[in-house]
C-alpha positions in Angstrom: 0.0 0.0 0.0 1.3 3.4 -0.9 1.0 6.1 1.8 1.2 9.8 0.9 2.2 12.5 3.3 0.9 16.0 2.6 3.3 18.9 2.6 2.2 22.1 4.3 2.5 24.0 1.1 -0.9 23.8 -0.6 -2.2 21.7 2.2 -5.6 23.4 2.3 -6.5 22.1 -1.2 -5.3 18.6 -0.3 -7.0 18.7 3.0 -10.3 19.7 1.4 -10.0 17.0 -1.2 -9.2 14.3 1.2 -12.0 15.3 3.6 -14.4 15.2 0.7 -13.2 11.7 -0.2 -13.5 10.6 3.4 -17.0 11.8 3.9 -18.2 10.4 0.6 -16.4 7.1 1.1 -17.4 6.5 4.7 -20.7 8.3 5.4 -22.3 10.1 2.4 -25.8 8.9 1.8 -27.3 8.8 -1.7 -30.4 10.8 -2.5 -32.0 7.6 -3.8 -31.0 5.6 -0.7 -32.8 2.3 0.1 -34.4 1.8 3.5 -33.6 -1.9 3.8 -32.2 -3.0 7.2 -29.8 -5.9 7.7 -31.5 -9.2 8.4 -29.6 -9.8 11.7 -30.6 -8.3 15.0 -28.6 -5.2 15.9 -26.3 -6.8 18.4 -25.3 -9.6 16.0 -24.9 -7.1 13.1 -22.7 -4.8 15.2 -20.5 -7.5 16.8 -16.7 -7.1 16.7 -13.9 -9.4 17.8 -13.2 -9.4 21.6 -9.8 -7.9 20.9 -11.5 -4.8 19.5 -14.2 -4.4 22.2 -13.8 -1.1 24.1 -13.0 -1.3 27.8 -12.1 1.2 30.4 -12.5 2.3 34.0 -15.0 5.3 34.2 -14.6 6.2 37.9 -16.6 9.5 37.8 -19.5 8.1 35.8 -19.6 5.0 38.1 -19.6 7.2 41.2 -22.4 9.4 39.8 -24.4 6.3 39.0 -23.9 4.8 42.4 -24.9 8.1 44.0 -28.2 8.0 42.1 -27.3 11.0 39.9 -28.4 11.4 36.3 -25.7 10.2 33.9 -24.7 13.3 31.9 -22.3 12.8 28.9 -20.9 15.3 26.4 -20.2 14.0 22.9 -17.2 16.2 21.9 -16.1 15.5 18.3 -15.9 16.7 14.7 -18.1 16.0 11.7 -18.9 12.4 12.2 -20.0 13.1 15.8 -21.9 16.2 14.7 -24.0 14.0 12.4 -22.4 13.9 9.0 -24.0 11.1 7.0 -27.0 10.7 9.3 -30.3 11.9 8.1 -30.2 14.6 10.8 -28.3 15.4 14.0 -31.0 13.5 15.9 -30.0 10.3 14.0 -26.2 10.6 14.8 -24.7 8.3 17.3 -24.8 10.7 20.3 -28.6 10.9 20.0 -28.9 7.2 19.5 -26.6 6.6 22.5 -28.8 8.7 24.7 -31.9 6.7 23.6 -30.0 3.4 24.3 -28.8 4.5 27.7 -32.3 5.6 28.7 -33.5 2.1 28.0 -30.8 0.5 30.1 -30.9 2.7 33.2 -33.7 3.8 35.5 -31.8 7.0 36.2 -32.0 9.8 33.6 -29.3 9.7 30.9 -28.4 12.7 28.8 -25.9 13.0 25.9 -25.2 16.6 24.9 -23.7 16.9 21.5 -21.1 19.7 21.3 -19.3 18.6 18.2 -18.0 21.0 15.5 -16.6 19.9 12.2 -13.1 20.7 11.0 -11.3 21.2 14.2 -7.9 19.9 15.3 -7.3 18.4 18.7 -5.6 21.7 19.7 -8.6 23.8 18.7 -10.9 21.4 20.5 -8.8 21.6 23.7 -9.3 25.4 23.7 -13.1 24.8 23.7 -13.2 22.3 26.6 -13.8 24.9 29.4 -16.8 26.5 27.7 -18.3 23.5 25.9 -17.6 20.6 28.3 -16.6 21.6 31.8 -19.3 24.2 32.1 -22.0 21.5 31.5 -20.7 19.5 34.5 -20.8 16.0 32.9 -19.3 12.9 34.5 -18.1 11.7 31.1 -16.9 13.1 27.8 -16.6 11.1 24.6 -13.8 12.9 22.8 -13.7 11.9 19.1 -10.6 13.4 17.3 -7.6 12.6 15.1 -9.0 12.9 11.6 -8.4 16.6 11.1 -4.9 16.3 12.5 -3.9 13.4 10.4 -5.5 14.7 7.2 -3.7 18.0 7.7 -0.4 16.2 8.6 -0.3 18.4 11.7 2.5 18.0 14.2 2.2 14.6 15.9 3.8 15.9 19.1 1.4 18.8 19.3 -1.5 16.4 18.8 -0.3 14.3 21.7 0.2 17.3 23.9 -3.2 18.6 23.2 -4.8 15.3 24.1 -2.8 15.0 27.3 -3.6 18.5 28.4 -7.2 18.2 27.6 -7.6 14.9 29.5 -5.7 16.3 32.5 -8.0 19.3 32.5 -11.1 17.1 32.5 -9.8 14.7 35.1 -9.1 17.6 37.5 -12.8 18.6 37.0 -14.0 15.0 37.9 -14.8 14.1 34.3 -14.0 10.7 32.7 -12.7 10.6 29.1 -13.4 8.1 26.3 -11.1 8.8 23.4 -12.6 7.8 20.0 -10.3 7.6 17.0 -10.9 7.9 13.3 -13.3 6.4 10.8 -12.0 3.6 8.5 -12.0 3.7 4.7 -9.7 1.9 2.4 -9.7 4.8 0.0 -8.7 7.3 2.7 -5.9 5.0 3.9 -4.3 5.3 0.5 -4.1 9.1 1.0 -3.6 9.6 4.7 -1.2 7.9 7.1 -3.5 7.5 10.1 -1.1 5.1 11.9 1.1 7.6 13.9 -2.0 9.4 15.1 -3.7 6.2 16.1 -0.6 5.1 17.9 -0.4 8.4 19.7 -4.0 8.2 20.9 -3.3 4.7 22.2 -0.2 5.9 24.0 -2.0 8.9 25.5 -4.9 6.8 26.6 -2.6 4.3 28.3 -0.5 6.9 30.0 -3.5 9.1 31.2 -5.9 6.3 32.1 -8.5 7.5 29.6 -10.6 4.8 28.0 -10.2 4.1 24.3 -13.0 3.5 21.8 -11.2 1.9 18.8 -13.6 3.0 16.1 -11.2 2.6 13.2 -10.7 -1.1 14.0 -14.4 -1.7 14.5 -15.1 -0.2 11.1 -12.3 -2.1 9.6 -13.8 -5.3 10.9 -17.3 -4.4 9.6 -15.9 -3.5 6.2 -13.9 -6.7 5.9 -16.9 -8.7 6.8 -19.0 -7.0 4.2 -21.5 -5.6 6.7 -20.5 -1.9 6.4 -18.1 -1.6 3.4 -18.8 1.9 2.2 -16.0 1.8 -0.3 -17.8 -0.9 -2.3 -21.4 -0.2 -1.4 -24.0 0.8 -4.0 -25.0 4.4 -3.7 -28.6 3.4 -3.1 -27.6 1.5 0.1 -25.4 4.1 1.7 -28.0 6.1 3.7 -29.5 3.0 5.3 -26.0 1.6 6.1 -24.8 5.0 7.4 -27.8 5.0 9.8 -26.8 1.4 10.8 -23.2 2.5 11.4 -24.4 5.2 13.8 -26.6 2.6 15.6 -23.6 0.3 15.9 -21.3 3.0 17.3 -24.0 3.9 19.8 -24.6 0.3 20.8 -20.9 -0.4 21.4 -20.6 2.8 23.4 -23.6 2.0 25.5 -22.3 -1.5 26.2 -19.0 0.0 27.3 -20.5 2.6 29.5 -23.0 0.2 31.1 -20.2 -2.3 31.9 -18.0 0.4 33.4 -20.6 2.0 35.7 -22.1 -1.3 36.9 -18.9 -3.1 37.6 
């Protein structure tokens, strides 16, 4: 596989082109999309190998649950968390996650979506105080890495931004789930995600943040033919994009339920 790195000169055009490919390859629905749903039940359809299953210790969310407090979560990401590819923001995985958690718990569960497309990890870190801490959640799902890797931004600055953000949130009594990039074979030919994925893994391990390995989940779903957006007919993309958001929400809900009830 040939991997291309983007130079900073003329990077805006490259970045725009690659982001367009990414969104079209991974999430863009067709106008004539079919509404067919996969024949399997959702849990079976969304299953991933045990080695990919997310796991993590969510101390503050668990303490809130044990104290009988509502479970407040902030979804803090970029375009895919904001709802790109979903029929509406209400169909994106943060909204689906809230619905799923409300079915699992007797206590109220709220997922507030503060995602903004096109921001680097450093730009997101600058928003944490106003968009996350001020809401007093017990958990934030921080989806990032795509903009930094597509823009070939400094890897060390990416890692520092993540570490500083996690440290800030931990001091405020907020757990962090780091969510990495989307998977697409087409994008992998243009963008070298690996260093940024590795950096997120290292930061999660060092800081104690939980990791939601979205890129490996999507790689598995693509290789199994369930959610292969690179080779999917246009007419099926909308229904499968909706199913992808459902799968992400289901895996997050399983992870959170396991963590708070352990």
